[in-house]
N, C-alpha and C positions, 0 to 999 in steps of 0.2 A: 604599352604598345600604342603606337600612333595609328589610328584608323581614321578614314575619311569617307564621305559619301555613303554609299549603300552598306559598306562593311561596318562602318560605325553605327548605322541605323540598326543592323541586325545583331552585331556582336558587342557593341560598346554600351556603357551606361547601365549595366545590370546592378541591382542592389540586393544584398543578402542580409537577412536579419536572423538572429537565433536567440532562443531563450533556453537555458539549461537549468533545471530544477532538481536539486538533490536533497534528500532529507532522511533522517533516521525514522524508524517506525515509532509508534507510541507504546508505552508500557502496557502490559496485559494485566488485567485484574486477577487477583488470586481466586481460586475456587472456593465455594462454600463447603462446609464440612458435611452437610446433609444429615447431621445428627438428628434423630427423631425428637420431636417436642422441644426443640431448641428455641427459647424465646428471644435469643440474642442475634440470630442470623449470623452465627459465628463462622469464621474462616477456618480452613483446614490447617493441620500441622504441616510445616514444611520440613522434611527430613533430609533433604539434599538440595543441591543447586539445580533447578530445572533447566538451566541453559547448558549444563554439562551433559554431553551425550545426546543432545537434542537433535532429532533427525532433520528439522526444518523442511518438512515436506507438507503438502496440503492435507495429507492424512493424519499427520501428527507434528505439530509445530514445535512442541517442547516436550521434555521428559515427564510424562504423567505419573510415573512411579515415585516421584518426589513428594507426593501429598498423601496424607493419611488423616483419618478422623482423630480428633482430640480424645485422649483416653484409650486409644487403640480400637481396632475394629471389633474385638471381642467384648469390650466394655466401654462403649462410647458415653461420654459425659457431656450433657448439653450446657453445663456451667463452667467448663474449662475453656478459656479462650485459645483459639488456634495460634500457632506461631508464625504463620505466613503473613507477610505484610499485605496492605491493601492492594498495592500494585507491585508487580514483579519488575523492578527497575532494569534487571539484566536480561529480561526476556521481553522482546519487543516484537511488534508486527514488522512485516517486511516494509522497508522504506520506499521512497520514490526515486526513480532515476528517469527523468523525462527530458527529452530534447525536442523542441519545436523549432522548425525552420521555415522561412519564407524567402522567396526570391521574386523580384519584380522588375519590370522594365517599362519605362514611359517613353513613348515616341511622340515628339512634338511636330505637328503639321504646320501650325501657325502659332502666333502668340496666344491665341485663345482656344485652339483646338489641339487635343492630345488624346492618345490611346494608350491605356495602361494594361499590361498583362501581368497577372500574378499567380503564383503557385505556392500553397502553404501546405506543410506537412506537420501533423501533430503526433506526439509520441513516436518519433522516428526510430528510437531504439526498440520499440514494441516490447517494452519491459512490463510484465504484469505486476501490478501492485496489489498484493493479497489483502482481503478483508480481515476482519477481526476473527480469531479462532473461537470456537465454542468453549465456554468455561462453565461446565456443569458441576454439580456437587460431587464429592468423592463417593458418596454412597450411591448416587445415581449412576455413576460409571461402573462401580463394582457390582451392584445388584441388578440394575435394569439395563445395562449395556448401553447407556447414553453416550453419544460422542463426546470426546474430550480432546481439545487441541485440534479439532478438525476445521479446516478452512473451506467455506462453501461458496465464496464469491470473490470477485475482484472489485476494486474501488476506482479503477481508472478505465479508459477506453482503449481498444487496440489502435494500431497505426491508422490514421485517416489522412486523406488528402482533400484539398479544396482548390479548385481552379476558378479564375475569374478574369473578366475583361471589363474595362470601363472606358467609355468615350466621354471626354469632357469638352464642352463647347460654350 
């Protein structure tokens, strides 16, 4: 579009910048067995895939019924290693989907004098990136009612805007 004069001063010469950041979440650590008097800080037995049937809600991020004490709840053995891996590769935290945008316009008055207006918006999609879920021991969940798979925070900020003006001389 060919603009001139006042029209070009108001409508022409705007610059738009954007940053898109996408990522998978990080793997979640396996729960401990919670077996009494365990000198090895052993992990729990994994009896099914915790990502199958996972609700992926802040109250329960993965299927907690997939973990049990080594040797069984009736006869826990502190010397039997649990079958769960150190990290659950197929159970991850919620990843990031972040879009930052900025738009600005510089109006030149003379060769050395200019006025710049800018507006920046951060996390424009307003996508909440959940924090790490609680991973307590199996015994703590079963006997003491401790939370397991509960997400209690977010690790990013909500949508934010920043406005600015700068006069250069």
